[in-house]
C-alpha positions as CSV (number, residue, x, y, z in Angstrom):
1,M,-22.5,21.1,-19.1
2,T,-19.0,19.7,-20.0
3,P,-17.7,17.3,-17.3
4,P,-14.4,18.1,-15.7
5,M,-11.3,16.6,-17.3
6,F,-9.9,13.5,-15.8
7,D,-6.9,14.4,-13.6
8,P,-4.4,11.4,-13.6
9,N,-2.1,13.0,-11.0
10,A,-4.9,13.4,-8.5
11,F,-6.1,9.9,-9.1
12,L,-2.6,8.3,-8.9
13,S,-1.9,10.1,-5.6
14,T,-4.5,7.9,-3.9
15,A,-4.1,4.7,-5.9
16,S,-3.1,1.6,-4.1
17,N,0.1,-0.4,-4.6
18,K,-1.7,-3.6,-3.9
19,P,-2.7,-6.2,-6.5
20,G,-6.1,-5.7,-8.1
21,V,-8.2,-5.0,-11.2
22,Y,-8.9,-1.6,-12.8
23,R,-11.7,-0.5,-15.1
24,M,-11.6,2.5,-17.4
25,F,-14.7,4.4,-18.4
26,D,-15.5,7.2,-20.9
27,A,-17.5,10.4,-20.4
28,Q,-20.8,8.5,-21.0
29,G,-19.9,5.9,-18.3
30,E,-19.2,3.1,-20.9
31,L,-16.6,0.6,-19.9
32,L,-13.5,0.9,-22.2
33,Y,-11.0,-1.5,-20.7
34,V,-10.4,-4.0,-17.9
35,G,-6.9,-4.8,-16.7
36,K,-5.2,-6.4,-13.7
37,A,-1.9,-5.5,-12.0
38,K,0.4,-6.8,-9.3
39,H,1.0,-3.1,-8.3
40,L,-2.1,-1.1,-9.3
41,K,-0.4,2.3,-8.9
42,K,2.7,1.4,-11.0
43,R,0.6,-0.1,-13.7
44,L,-1.9,2.7,-13.9
45,A,0.9,5.3,-13.9
46,S,2.4,3.7,-17.0
47,Y,-0.7,4.8,-19.0
48,F,-0.1,8.5,-18.3
49,R,3.6,8.8,-19.2
50,K,4.4,11.5,-21.7
51,T,6.1,9.3,-24.3
52,G,6.3,5.7,-25.4
53,L,2.6,4.9,-25.7
54,S,1.4,2.8,-28.6
55,P,-1.3,4.4,-30.8
56,K,-4.0,2.1,-29.4
57,T,-3.0,3.0,-25.8
58,A,-2.9,6.7,-26.6
59,A,-6.4,6.5,-28.1
60,L,-7.6,4.7,-25.0
61,V,-6.1,7.2,-22.6
62,A,-7.6,10.1,-24.5
63,R,-11.1,8.8,-23.8
64,I,-10.7,8.0,-20.1
65,Q,-13.0,10.0,-17.8
66,Q,-13.1,7.7,-14.8
67,I,-11.1,4.7,-13.4
68,D,-12.4,2.3,-10.8
69,T,-10.2,-0.2,-9.0
70,T,-10.9,-3.3,-7.0
71,I,-8.2,-4.6,-4.6
72,T,-7.6,-8.3,-4.3
73,S,-5.6,-10.4,-1.9
74,N,-3.1,-11.5,-4.5
75,E,-2.4,-11.3,-8.3
76,T,-4.0,-14.7,-8.9
77,E,-7.3,-13.4,-7.7
78,A,-6.9,-10.3,-9.8
79,L,-6.4,-12.4,-12.9
80,L,-9.5,-14.5,-12.1
81,L,-11.6,-11.3,-11.5
82,E,-10.2,-9.7,-14.7
83,Q,-11.2,-12.6,-16.8
84,S,-14.7,-12.7,-15.3
85,L,-15.2,-9.0,-16.0
86,I,-13.9,-9.2,-19.6
87,K,-16.1,-12.2,-20.4
88,A,-19.2,-10.4,-18.9
89,S,-18.6,-7.0,-20.4
90,R,-16.4,-7.5,-23.5
91,P,-14.9,-4.0,-23.3
92,P,-13.9,-2.5,-26.7
93,Y,-10.2,-2.1,-25.8
94,N,-9.7,-5.6,-24.5
95,I,-8.6,-8.0,-27.2
96,L,-10.4,-11.4,-27.0
97,L,-8.7,-14.2,-28.9
98,R,-11.5,-16.6,-30.0
99,D,-9.3,-19.1,-31.8
100,D,-7.5,-21.6,-29.5
101,K,-4.5,-21.2,-31.9
102,S,-3.9,-17.8,-30.6
103,Y,-3.9,-18.7,-26.9
104,P,-0.5,-19.4,-25.3
105,Y,0.3,-22.9,-23.9
106,V,3.1,-24.4,-21.9
107,Y,4.9,-26.9,-24.1
108,L,6.9,-30.0,-22.9
109,S,9.0,-31.5,-25.6
110,S,9.3,-35.3,-25.9
111,L,11.9,-35.9,-28.6
112,D,14.9,-36.4,-26.3
113,S,15.9,-37.8,-22.9
114,F,16.1,-34.3,-21.4
115,P,12.9,-32.5,-22.5
116,R,12.4,-28.8,-22.2
117,L,9.6,-26.5,-21.0
118,G,8.6,-23.4,-23.0
119,L,5.9,-21.1,-24.1
120,H,4.1,-22.0,-27.3
121,R,1.6,-20.1,-29.6
122,G,0.0,-21.2,-32.8
123,T,-0.8,-24.6,-34.1
124,K,0.4,-27.7,-32.2
125,K,2.7,-29.2,-34.8
126,L,5.5,-30.2,-32.4
127,K,5.4,-33.6,-30.7
128,G,5.1,-33.3,-27.0
129,R,2.5,-32.2,-24.3
130,Y,0.6,-29.0,-24.2
131,F,-0.7,-27.5,-21.0
132,G,-3.4,-24.8,-21.2
133,P,-4.6,-22.7,-22.8
134,Y,-3.6,-19.8,-20.5
135,P,-5.3,-16.4,-20.4
136,S,-2.0,-14.6,-21.1
137,A,1.6,-15.1,-21.8
138,G,2.4,-13.3,-18.6
139,A,0.6,-16.0,-16.6
140,I,2.7,-18.7,-18.4
141,R,6.0,-16.9,-17.7
142,E,5.1,-16.7,-14.0
143,S,4.5,-20.5,-14.0
144,L,7.7,-21.2,-15.9
145,S,9.7,-19.0,-13.6
146,L,8.5,-20.8,-10.6
147,L,9.1,-24.2,-12.2
148,Q,12.6,-23.1,-13.2
149,K,13.4,-22.2,-9.6
150,A,11.8,-25.3,-8.0
151,F,12.6,-28.2,-10.4
152,K,15.3,-26.7,-12.7
153,V,14.1,-28.3,-15.9
154,R,15.7,-26.7,-18.9
155,Q,13.8,-24.0,-20.9
156,C,16.4,-23.2,-23.6
157,E,15.8,-23.8,-27.3
158,D,17.0,-27.1,-28.7
159,S,19.5,-25.5,-31.1
160,Y,21.1,-23.7,-28.1
161,Y,21.0,-26.8,-25.9
162,R,22.7,-29.1,-28.5
163,N,25.7,-26.7,-29.1
164,R,26.7,-26.1,-25.5
165,T,30.2,-27.1,-24.3
166,R,29.9,-25.6,-20.8
167,P,27.1,-24.7,-18.5
168,C,25.3,-21.4,-19.2
169,L,24.3,-18.7,-16.8
170,Q,21.0,-20.4,-15.8
171,H,23.0,-23.2,-14.2
172,Q,25.3,-20.7,-12.4
173,I,22.3,-19.0,-10.8
174,N,20.8,-22.4,-9.9
175,R,17.9,-22.3,-12.4
176,C,19.0,-25.4,-14.4
177,K,20.8,-28.6,-13.8
178,A,22.8,-28.4,-17.0
179,P,21.8,-31.6,-18.8
180,C,23.5,-30.2,-21.9
181,V,26.9,-31.1,-20.4
182,G,25.9,-34.1,-18.4
183,L,25.7,-32.7,-14.9
184,V,22.5,-34.5,-14.2
185,D,21.5,-38.1,-14.9
186,E,18.3,-39.1,-16.8
187,Q,16.6,-40.6,-13.8
188,E,16.9,-37.5,-11.6
189,Y,15.9,-35.3,-14.5
190,A,12.9,-37.4,-15.3
191,E,11.8,-37.0,-11.7
192,D,12.0,-33.2,-12.0
193,V,10.0,-33.4,-15.2
194,R,7.3,-35.6,-13.5
195,H,7.0,-33.1,-10.7
196,S,6.7,-30.2,-13.2
197,I,3.9,-32.1,-14.9
198,M,2.0,-32.6,-11.6
199,F,2.2,-28.9,-11.0
200,L,1.0,-28.0,-14.5
201,E,-1.9,-30.5,-14.2
202,G,-3.1,-28.8,-11.1
203,R,-2.1,-31.6,-8.7
204,S,-0.4,-29.3,-6.3
205,N,-1.7,-31.0,-3.2
206,A,-0.5,-34.4,-4.3
207,L,2.9,-32.9,-5.3
208,A,3.2,-31.2,-1.9
209,D,2.5,-34.5,-0.1
210,E,5.1,-36.3,-2.2
211,L,7.7,-33.6,-1.5
212,V,7.0,-33.8,2.2
213,K,7.6,-37.6,2.2
214,S,10.7,-37.3,0.2
215,M,12.0,-34.6,2.6
216,E,11.4,-36.8,5.6
217,Q,13.1,-39.7,4.0
218,A,16.2,-37.6,3.1
219,S,16.3,-36.3,6.7
220,E,16.2,-39.9,8.1
221,Q,19.0,-40.9,5.7
222,L,21.0,-37.8,6.9
223,D,21.0,-36.4,3.4
224,F,20.4,-32.9,4.7
225,E,21.5,-31.2,1.4
226,R,18.7,-33.0,-0.5
227,A,16.2,-32.3,2.4
228,A,17.1,-28.6,2.1
229,E,16.5,-28.7,-1.6
230,L,13.1,-30.3,-1.1
231,R,12.2,-27.8,1.6
232,D,13.0,-24.9,-0.9
233,Q,10.8,-26.6,-3.5
234,M,7.9,-26.7,-0.9
235,A,8.3,-23.0,-0.1
236,L,8.1,-22.1,-3.8
237,L,5.1,-24.4,-4.2
238,R,3.2,-22.7,-1.3
239,R,3.3,-19.4,-3.1
240,V,0.9,-20.6,-5.7
241,Q,-1.3,-22.6,-3.3
242,D,-3.1,-19.4,-2.1
243,Q,-6.7,-20.2,-1.1
244,Q,-8.8,-18.6,-3.7
245,S,-11.0,-16.2,-1.6
246,M,-12.5,-14.9,-4.9
247,D,-14.0,-18.3,-5.8
248,T,-15.9,-21.0,-4.0
249,E,-18.1,-23.8,-5.2
250,Q,-21.4,-22.1,-4.5
251,G,-23.1,-18.9,-3.3
252,N,-25.1,-16.0,-4.7
253,V,-24.1,-13.1,-2.4
254,D,-23.8,-9.3,-2.5
255,I,-21.3,-7.8,-0.2
256,V,-22.1,-4.2,0.7
257,A,-19.6,-2.1,2.7
258,A,-20.0,1.6,3.8
259,A,-17.2,4.0,4.7
260,V,-17.9,7.4,6.2
261,S,-15.6,10.4,6.6
262,P,-16.1,14.1,7.5
263,G,-15.9,14.8,3.7
264,G,-18.5,12.2,2.5
265,A,-19.4,8.5,2.3
266,C,-18.8,5.6,-0.1
267,V,-20.8,2.3,-0.4
268,H,-18.9,-0.4,-2.3
269,V,-21.0,-3.3,-3.7
270,V,-19.4,-6.6,-4.7
271,M,-21.5,-9.1,-6.6
272,V,-20.8,-12.9,-6.2
273,R,-22.7,-15.4,-8.4
274,Q,-22.1,-19.1,-8.3
275,G,-19.1,-18.4,-6.0
276,R,-17.4,-16.2,-8.5
277,V,-16.9,-12.4,-8.2
278,L,-18.6,-10.8,-11.2
279,G,-17.7,-7.2,-10.5
280,S,-17.9,-4.3,-8.0
281,K,-19.1,-0.7,-8.0
282,N,-18.6,2.4,-5.9
283,H,-21.6,4.6,-4.9
284,F,-21.2,8.0,-3.2
285,P,-24.5,8.9,-1.6
286,R,-25.0,12.3,-0.1
287,V,-25.3,11.8,3.7
288,P,-25.0,14.1,6.7
289,I,-21.5,14.1,8.2
290,E,-22.6,12.7,11.6
291,Q,-24.1,9.4,10.2
292,T,-22.6,6.1,11.0
293,P,-21.8,3.3,8.4
294,G,-24.8,1.4,9.8
295,E,-27.2,4.3,9.1
296,V,-25.8,4.8,5.7
297,L,-26.4,1.1,4.8
298,A,-29.9,1.1,6.2
299,A,-30.8,4.0,3.9
300,F,-28.8,2.7,0.9
301,L,-30.1,-1.0,0.7
302,P,-33.8,-0.3,0.1
303,Q,-33.1,2.4,-2.5
304,Y,-30.5,0.2,-4.3
305,Y,-32.6,-3.0,-4.4
306,L,-36.2,-1.6,-4.5
307,G,-35.6,1.5,-6.5
308,G,-36.6,2.0,-10.2
309,A,-33.7,0.0,-11.6
310,E,-34.2,-3.8,-12.1
311,R,-31.6,-5.5,-9.9
312,E,-31.2,-9.2,-9.3
313,L,-31.5,-10.0,-5.6
314,P,-29.1,-12.5,-4.1
315,G,-29.8,-15.1,-1.5
316,E,-27.6,-13.3,1.0
317,I,-26.3,-9.7,1.6
318,I,-23.2,-9.3,3.7
319,V,-22.8,-5.9,5.3
320,N,-19.9,-4.4,7.4
321,A,-22.1,-2.6,10.0
322,E,-25.2,-3.5,11.9
323,H,-28.4,-1.4,12.2
324,E,-31.7,-2.0,14.0
325,D,-33.7,-1.7,10.8
326,M,-31.8,-4.6,9.1
327,P,-34.4,-7.3,9.9
328,V,-37.2,-5.2,8.4
329,I,-35.1,-4.5,5.3
330,A,-34.4,-8.2,4.9
331,E,-38.1,-9.1,5.2
332,A,-39.0,-6.4,2.6
333,L,-36.3,-7.7,0.1
334,A,-37.4,-11.3,0.7
335,Q,-40.9,-10.4,-0.3
336,A,-39.7,-8.7,-3.4
337,R,-37.5,-11.7,-4.2
338,G,-40.1,-14.3,-3.5
339,H,-37.6,-16.4,-1.6
340,N,-35.7,-16.2,1.7
341,L,-33.0,-13.6,1.9
342,T,-30.7,-12.9,4.8
343,I,-28.6,-9.9,5.8
344,S,-25.4,-11.0,7.6
345,H,-22.8,-9.0,9.5
346,R,-20.8,-11.5,11.5
347,V,-19.3,-13.9,9.0
348,R,-16.4,-16.3,8.8
349,G,-14.1,-18.0,6.3
350,T,-14.5,-17.1,2.7
351,R,-17.4,-14.6,3.5
352,S,-15.2,-12.8,6.0
353,R,-12.6,-12.4,3.3
354,W,-15.2,-11.0,0.9
355,Q,-16.3,-8.6,3.6
356,S,-12.8,-7.4,4.3
357,L,-12.3,-6.9,0.5
358,A,-15.4,-4.7,0.2
359,V,-14.4,-2.7,3.3
360,N,-10.9,-2.1,1.9
361,N,-12.2,-1.0,-1.4
362,A,-14.8,1.4,0.2
363,D,-12.1,3.0,2.3
364,L,-9.8,3.4,-0.7
365,A,-12.5,4.8,-3.0
366,L,-13.6,7.3,-0.3
367,A,-10.0,8.5,0.2
368,G,-9.7,8.9,-3.6
369,M,-12.9,10.9,-3.8
370,L,-11.9,13.2,-0.9
371,A,-8.5,13.7,-2.4
372,N,-9.9,14.4,-5.9
373,R,-8.6,17.6,-7.3
374,Q,-12.0,19.0,-7.7
375,N,-12.8,18.6,-4.0
376,V,-9.4,19.9,-2.9
377,Q,-10.0,22.9,-5.2
378,I,-13.4,23.6,-3.5
379,R,-11.6,23.6,-0.1
380,F,-8.9,26.0,-1.3
381,E,-11.5,28.3,-2.6
382,A,-13.4,28.2,0.7
383,L,-10.1,28.9,2.5
384,Q,-9.5,32.0,0.3
385,E,-13.0,33.3,1.1
386,A,-12.7,32.5,4.9
387,L,-9.4,34.3,5.2
388,K,-10.5,37.1,2.8
389,L,-7.4,36.7,0.6
390,D,-7.1,38.6,-2.7
391,E,-5.8,35.5,-4.5
392,Q,-6.3,31.8,-4.0
393,P,-3.4,30.2,-2.1
394,T,-1.4,27.6,-4.0
395,R,1.0,26.5,-1.2
396,L,0.3,25.8,2.4
397,E,2.9,24.8,5.0
398,C,2.1,23.5,8.5
399,Y,4.6,22.9,11.4
400,D,4.2,20.7,14.4
401,I,6.5,19.5,17.3
402,S,6.7,16.0,18.8
403,H,8.7,14.6,21.7
404,S,8.4,12.4,24.8
405,S,9.1,14.4,27.9
406,G,11.6,16.4,25.9
407,E,13.4,13.3,24.5
408,A,14.2,13.1,20.7
409,T,12.3,16.3,19.8
410,V,11.4,16.4,16.1
411,A,9.6,19.2,14.1
412,S,7.7,18.4,11.0
413,C,6.8,20.5,7.9
414,V,4.1,19.3,5.6
415,V,3.1,21.0,2.3
416,F,-0.3,21.1,0.6
417,G,-1.2,22.4,-2.8
418,P,-4.3,22.5,-5.0
419,E,-3.6,18.9,-5.9
420,G,-3.4,17.8,-2.3
421,P,-0.4,16.8,-0.2
422,L,3.0,17.4,-1.8
423,K,4.9,14.7,0.0
424,S,8.2,15.3,-1.9
425,D,8.3,18.7,-0.1
426,Y,7.8,17.3,3.4
427,R,10.6,18.0,5.8
428,R,11.7,16.9,9.3
429,F,14.0,18.8,11.7
430,N,15.9,17.1,14.5
431,I,15.8,19.7,17.2
432,E,19.1,20.2,19.2
433,G,20.4,22.6,21.8
434,V,17.0,23.6,23.4
435,T,15.7,22.9,26.9
436,A,13.9,19.6,27.0
437,G,10.1,20.1,26.5
438,D,10.4,23.8,25.4
439,D,8.1,23.6,22.4
440,Y,8.4,27.3,21.7
441,A,12.2,27.1,21.3
442,A,11.8,24.0,19.2
443,M,9.3,25.8,16.9
444,R,11.7,28.8,16.7
445,Q,14.6,26.6,15.6
446,A,12.6,24.7,13.0
447,L,11.1,27.9,11.4
448,T,14.4,29.7,11.5
449,R,16.2,26.8,9.7
450,R,13.4,26.4,7.2
451,F,12.9,30.0,6.2
452,S,16.6,30.9,6.3
453,R,17.1,28.3,3.6
454,I,14.1,29.7,1.6
455,K,15.6,33.2,1.7
456,D,18.8,31.7,0.4
457,G,16.9,30.3,-2.6
458,E,16.5,26.7,-1.3
459,G,12.8,25.9,-1.7
460,K,9.6,27.8,-2.3
461,M,7.9,30.4,-0.1
462,P,4.4,29.3,1.1
463,D,1.3,31.5,0.7
464,I,0.0,30.5,4.1
465,L,2.1,29.3,7.2
466,L,0.2,27.2,9.7
467,V,1.5,26.4,13.2
468,D,-0.1,23.8,15.4
469,G,-0.6,25.4,18.7
470,G,-2.1,28.4,20.5
471,K,-1.1,32.0,21.0
472,G,2.4,31.2,22.2
473,Q,3.4,29.3,19.1
474,M,1.8,32.0,17.0
475,S,3.9,34.7,18.7
476,M,7.0,32.6,18.2
477,A,6.3,32.3,14.5
478,L,5.7,36.0,14.2
479,E,9.1,36.8,15.8
480,V,10.9,34.5,13.4
481,L,9.3,36.1,10.4
482,Q,10.2,39.6,11.7
483,D,13.8,38.6,12.5
484,L,14.2,37.2,8.9
485,A,12.5,40.3,7.4
486,I,9.8,38.1,5.7
487,H,6.7,40.1,4.9
488,G,3.4,39.4,3.1
489,L,3.1,35.9,4.4
490,T,-0.3,34.9,5.9
491,L,0.2,33.3,9.3
492,L,-2.5,31.0,10.8
493,G,-2.3,29.5,14.3
494,V,-4.4,26.3,14.9
495,A,-5.4,25.6,18.5
496,K,-7.6,22.7,19.6
497,G,-9.9,24.8,21.6
498,V,-11.4,24.2,25.1
499,T,-13.1,20.8,24.3
500,R,-10.1,19.6,22.1
501,K,-12.6,18.1,19.7
502,A,-12.4,18.1,15.9
503,G,-14.5,20.9,14.5
504,M,-14.0,23.1,17.6
505,E,-10.6,24.5,16.7
506,T,-9.7,28.1,17.4
507,L,-7.8,29.9,14.7
508,Y,-5.6,33.0,15.0
509,L,-5.0,35.0,11.8
510,N,-1.8,37.0,11.5
511,D,-2.1,38.0,15.2
512,P,-2.5,36.2,18.5
513,H,-5.4,38.5,19.3
514,N,-7.2,38.1,16.0
515,E,-9.4,35.1,16.7
516,L,-11.2,33.4,13.7
517,V,-14.0,30.9,14.2
518,L,-15.2,28.7,11.2
519,P,-18.3,26.5,11.3
520,A,-17.7,22.8,11.7
521,H,-19.1,22.0,8.2
522,S,-16.8,24.6,6.5
523,P,-14.6,23.1,3.7
524,A,-11.9,25.6,4.7
525,L,-11.9,24.1,8.2
526,H,-11.7,20.6,6.8
527,L,-8.6,21.6,4.8
528,I,-7.0,23.1,7.9
529,Q,-7.8,20.0,9.9
530,H,-6.4,17.8,7.2
531,I,-3.1,19.5,7.0
532,R,-2.8,19.9,10.8
533,D,-3.5,16.2,11.3
534,E,-0.9,15.3,8.6
535,A,1.7,17.5,10.2
536,H,1.0,15.8,13.6
537,R,1.3,12.3,12.0
538,F,4.5,13.2,10.2
539,A,6.1,14.6,13.4
540,I,5.1,11.6,15.5
541,T,6.5,9.1,13.1
542,G,9.8,11.1,12.9
543,H,10.0,11.3,16.7
544,R,9.4,7.6,17.2
545,A,12.0,6.7,14.7
546,R,14.6,9.0,16.3
547,R,13.7,7.9,19.8
548,G,14.0,4.2,18.8
549,K,17.3,4.8,17.2
550,A,18.7,6.6,20.2
551,R,17.4,3.9,22.6
552,N,18.9,1.1,20.5
553,T,22.3,2.6,20.4
554,S,24.7,2.2,23.4
555,P,26.7,5.2,24.4
556,L,29.7,2.9,24.5
557,E,29.6,2.4,20.7
558,G,31.1,5.8,19.9
559,I,34.2,5.3,22.1
560,E,37.4,4.5,20.2
561,G,39.0,1.3,21.4
562,V,35.8,-0.2,22.9
563,G,34.6,-2.9,20.6
564,P,31.8,-5.5,21.1
565,K,34.0,-7.7,23.4
566,R,35.0,-4.9,25.7
567,R,31.4,-3.5,25.8
568,R,30.2,-6.9,26.8
569,E,32.9,-7.2,29.6
570,L,32.1,-3.8,31.0
571,L,28.3,-4.4,31.1
572,K,28.8,-7.8,32.5
573,H,31.2,-6.6,35.2
574,F,29.0,-3.7,36.4
575,G,25.6,-5.4,35.7
576,G,24.4,-2.7,33.3
577,L,24.9,0.7,31.9
578,Q,23.5,2.6,34.8
579,E,26.0,1.0,37.3
580,L,28.8,1.6,34.8
581,K,28.0,5.3,34.7
582,R,28.2,5.4,38.5
583,A,31.6,3.8,38.5
584,S,34.9,5.7,38.7
585,A,37.7,5.5,36.2
586,A,39.7,3.4,38.6
587,E,36.9,0.9,39.0
588,M,36.6,0.7,35.2
589,G,40.3,-0.1,35.0
590,K,39.8,-3.3,37.0
591,V,37.8,-4.8,34.2
592,P,39.8,-7.4,32.1
593,G,41.0,-5.8,28.9
594,I,40.5,-2.2,30.1
595,S,43.7,-0.2,30.6
596,K,44.0,2.9,32.8
597,K,44.1,5.2,29.9
598,L,41.1,3.6,28.2
599,A,39.2,3.6,31.5
600,E,39.7,7.4,31.7
601,Q,38.5,7.8,28.1
602,I,35.3,5.7,28.8
603,Y,34.6,7.7,32.0
604,A,35.0,11.0,30.1
605,A,32.7,9.9,27.3
606,L,30.0,8.7,29.7
607,H,30.1,12.0,31.6
608,S,30.5,14.4,28.7
609,D,27.0,15.9,29.0
């Protein structure tokens, strides 16, 4: 059986924007390539653009059948993990430079009084100091960029430096002290070079201590400009002093985290040996929908470690959920290992960060699996069968209303297709001119505005229209469609049911009296729940934003002639907005700076409703 083609759009729709490592596999499960990225989603999207790929990259992309990602706390950790994975697996599409001549170095010249820093490849023919080698040119550029901001040592070529008659752009943007035209003396420049060397040698703590002392001395001498410069250098230095949660001095640990959702489960296993993360893997066991993460782990651990495959047992297993069988499982694994083995749940420090890392990756992988195009396709097919439609729907729209006691009412429209949520087609409607709290009128206004535009050619007509609510909202939607002469559109009302629990929804198909009940395990019901919950979330966020904006805006701000000073005087005189609203125009005219005419304008504006 031919496996389904890899769908990059479905994968990218759930990819994270956080830093991390990605691994690409072919149809046989063989690792093709390991890479790291500061923004995983942006980096991975670059592989699937239609033009501009090199022949090597195009050949790699043609073989991709699966991509796994591991989120890290920062890009430095991603780099360390990437190097560990490349050394361990040697993927065919990763280029490994075996000769030190090919590795990049940071080069510090020594032929003049004002040495330069730069990137160097090849043989070390030039006199000076070399720092490295570095795993990539990108890593060097990041270090050089930070040094340029912090210590402003020049990085221009010698030929460019010797022919300058005025400072270049780097000096103008405060990235160089312009030694080329004598704007810095040798002693100060030498100190900046010394600090740069300390950083490149890895003596960041000593450098930080030295900068702190210099900053305190500058403050005592009232040299606040120098103190501010040292403070900025300290801030930049802290950016690269991240504690390396991916590495410690010791520890052979497996971190196993389970994530469970109505659509399935994922167990993410992270392997740490000698304190270094060697890799991670996602597992998707088939489990009943009602199982907890602890139950999933209790069933997974014995099969994973005591199954047919030969697996190295660590000294400790960290899990993200407890279960009463864990002591028994630990004892069984310890006997198989021949040494003590512990299963931990409550951990601190570095182990806590490892645990959080595994949990985040399990959640992300499960979300990606559930949003996979193949799973969404199954749900759409189930919906077609449940609603007895002649053709499979390709566009679903769901509407919901959100407000607080009638304040700042907002209607949401979310759109789903066979590829999942179509967020570019989401819409919000600020509801105006209806009685506060009248959800039926709010729904009427939102649907009328939306479908009037669709009839005018603005937007696409959905195959199924879902409204979150009971028979009343259903009837209101039917009236709008009849008024606009829209026919052939399947209408589905979604009510929470008597218990108001997920899985117990009551559905109305095309008529408030045509009740439809789907079993709780139905993929069609899962799709309906998903789009309903997304519409609810989108409506609430829009309502909160609108309410917050309204509450943070004073009604005095829109009155011509009333600026910040007069607003302040009015509120100070009356003790607040409520007392100001109770005042007459004559009383307002007694406030300093408020004329009789302006007072009448203010009174009229505050009582315009």
